[in-house]
Every structure is written in C-alpha cells, then in structure tokens.
N, C-alpha and C positions, 0 to 999 in steps of 0.2 A: 636493541631492546624499546620496546616501543611502550609508553607508562598507563598505569592501570586504568579500567575504567571509572569513573564515578559510577555508573551504572550502566545494567548489561542485560536485556532479553534477549526470549528467542520470540517467535508469533508464525504459527503454519494453517493457515484460516481452514485451509480443506482435511487435515487428520481432528485437529479442533470442534468442529460444527459436523458430526456426520448428516443430520439430515438434510442442513441444510447442501454438504456436499454432492448428498446422493439425488435432492431437486434437482440444481445444478446440473449434474453429469447426464441427467435426463432431460433436460432441455436444454443440456448441446446436442445430445445424441438426436434427438426428435427435428431440430437447427439443420442439422446435419443433412439429414434427407431429404426436410421438405426442400431446402436450398438447391442439391444437387437432383432433384424432380424437377426444381424451378429452370435451375439455369442447365443442366446439362442437359435432360430430357424434351425440355419444350423450346428454350430459346438453343441448343450447342452453344454456348458458350463457355467454355471451362474457366478462364481467367476468373470471370465473375464469381464464381463457384468457387476456385483456392485463394481469389484476392480477398474475399467476404469471408470465409471460414480464418484467414488468418490474420484480417482485423479484427474478429470477436472472439476468437482464441488471444490474441495478444494483449488487448485489453485486460482480459482474465488472467494471464500470466502472474500474478501477484498474487493471486486468489490459492494458488496451487502446490509455489515454494515457499520455504521455509527462508521466514527475513528475518537477523539478526539485529540489530539494535545495541551502539554501544555509544555511552554519551562522556566524553571526555569535558575536562577544565574546558579547552578553548574552540572546539567544535563535537561535533554531531556524525557519527557515522554509522549510515543503515548499507548492510551487505545483502546480495541476492543471492544465489549461486553462482553467475559470472559477472556480476556486477558489486563495485560498492560507490557509492556515495559519497563524499565527505565535504559537510559546508559550514564555516564555521557559525557562532553563537549570532554575529553582529547581523548575518544574513535576514534575522528575521525581526521582528516590528510588538509580534504579538503571537497568540497562542490561544487556541481553543478547544474545547473538550467535549467527544459527548457517550455514547456507552461503549463505545470498540475504538477511543483511540483518541488521539490528540491530534490535532493539524496545528503546524504554524507554520504561520502567516508571515512575506513579506513586507503586510503593509502593518502600519499602525492600529488600522482597524478591520476584521474582517470583511473579505471580500470575495468574489462568484470564480475568481481570477485565480482563487488557492489553491484548489487540485494540483492548478497546474503550477506553476510560479510556489507557493510552497512546501513543506514535506510531510506527509503524514504519519506517525506513528502508532500503529495496530498495537494494540495488546495483547498479551498472550492471555488465555485461556483464565487461569486464576486470577490475574490482575492483581497477581501480588508487587509489583511493579509502579504502579500506582499510586502509592501518597508520597516515595521516592522519587519518580520522576517528577509529578505536581511541584514539588518544592525546587526541585534542580531548576526547573521552569519558568518557577519568579523567582528565583535568580537572576538565572541568566537572559531571560528576555526580559520579564517584568509584565509586560499587562495581558490579563489576562481576560476573557470574556465569556 
C-alpha cells in the first residue's frame, strides 16, 4: 500500500486549451506537408523527413498526453502514459512560478539548464492546486524566485 500524496492533480494542455491546440495541429499539418515537399520530392531523402518529424513530434508529445502530478512527503512523481518520473525533494535547490506552471531547479538559483536538469510542473486548467502547491514547495525546497 503506497502512502497518500500530499497533493495531486492532472494536466492535459491539448484539451484544456482548444484554440492553441487547433493552431498547433494546423501548423504541424503545414510543416508535415512542407517537409515532405522539400525532403521527399526535391531531395529524395526520406530519412531526413521521418527523422525531422520524429524530433518535432517527440518534443511536443507532453502537450498531447495527460500528465499526472503527485507530491509526497519525500519525493515528487510525474506520470505520463508510459513513464513515471520519481525525484526526491533533495534534488531541487529552488523553484520559480510562471503563468502556466512551476519549474523546480536543481541549482540554488534559476539557470538556463533548468529545462534540461530540473522538473516542470504544469498547472491544471482551473489552477485550484496552486496555493497548496506553492505552500508545499516553500516547505520542501525553500528558495522561491
């Protein structure tokens, strides 16, 4: 039996922001056709076409899938469809908030490497979890920027 989380919520930007999602899907369709014309028709190199699409779609994958966040006494868990990331609170040195979420940094001050080394926590559409989340982060991490 696993312990009960201090806080949990779910985020799914694709459904929560329909206008942005429509624009993104339209852009991806345009990009797919454009890249097909350049790489397959003109260059005759399908490797670049499929490789480019994998890179673009792969980097946008978190936007399209449901993400579940759970904060526990000793760790944080971020669950995607097939992957669960567990990180102890001691991994993080500070955190900072923007309008869409919170970035947990592995450094004592915000750095440019945070998107690669830190952990991003995206808010839900209603943002009901924000006050409790910030309280927990202040207690567990301490430094807020």
